[in-house]
N, C-alpha and C positions, 0 to 999 in steps of 0.2 A: 478159368472160366471160359476159354475160347471154346473148348470143346469138353463139356462135362460129361461124365459116364454117369451110368445109371446109380454105380455106387457113391459116387459124389453126390447125387441127388438125394439117395437114403440117408446119407451121413447127415446132409444139411436139415433135411426133415427131422432126423433125430435130435440134433441140436436145437431147433426151433420148438420142438414138442419139450425138451428139458428146459427151455427157457420160460415157456408158458407155464408148465406145471410147477416151477419154483418161483413165480414172479411175486407170491405175498412172502417170500423169505428174505431174510437180509440180515446185516451185521448192525447190532445195536449198540450204540456208544450211549452210556448213561452219564448224565450229568454229577459231577462230584464238587465238593469245595474245593479239593486239592487234587493236582495232576498226579496220578500215578503211572508210572513207566516202570515195566519189569522185563527182563530179559531172562530167556531160559535157553541153555545150549547143552548139547550131548554129541557124542561120536562112537562109532562102533570100530573096534580096532580087533583084527583077528577072526571076526565070525564070518565075514563075508570075503570073497576076491579081493575087493577094492574098499578100503577104508570110508566111511560114509561120515558126514559130519552134517547137524543140523541147528537151526534155533529158532525161537518165536520170540517176538517182542510184543507185550500188553500194554495197551493204553486202557487204564480204569478197568481191567479186568477182560478187555475184549481183545481179539487178536488184530494186530495191526500190520505187522510184516512178519513173513517166516520164509524159511529157506532150507531145503534139504538137498544135498548133492554130495558127490565124490570128492574126498580131499584131493588136493593137486599135488600133495607131498606123500611119500610112502613113510608114515611115522615108524619109527623104531621101537616105540613103547606106548602104551595106553595114555600115559601122561602126555607125551608129545601131541597126540591124536587130540585129546581133550583141549591142549593149549590152542592147537590150530582152530577147532571149532569154536573156541571163546574169542579168539582173535577175530574170525568172521563176524561174530555177533556183535562184539565190541565196534567195529566199524560200522555196522548197520546200525546201532543204537547211537552212536555218534551223530550220524546223518540225521536219525529221526529226531534228536535232542537238538540239532542246529536247526532243523526245519520249524521246530515249535518256537524256538527263540525268536527266530525271524517273523514268524507269523504273529506271534503275541507282542513284538515290540513295536 
């Protein structure tokens, strides 16, 4: 910010324009009688140079947390890649569940 360039100014205008045009959009959390937490995970193995893993956590059907990144290990099989992806998803799910337990107690 000490010496902004014209490209930085144009990028800032693009971000502000996007925020203004999407100001009415948002994530909708629906009320339900029972809290529903679901987690889905997947990984790619062998189709790209570096294996990828991702997960999404749904709260009553709405995305609450998600991630997609390269695996830190080099899996020797698709089962190992899926297990690593599931491990990341379980860590995130445990955090979300503990956060809900803390907020509801």
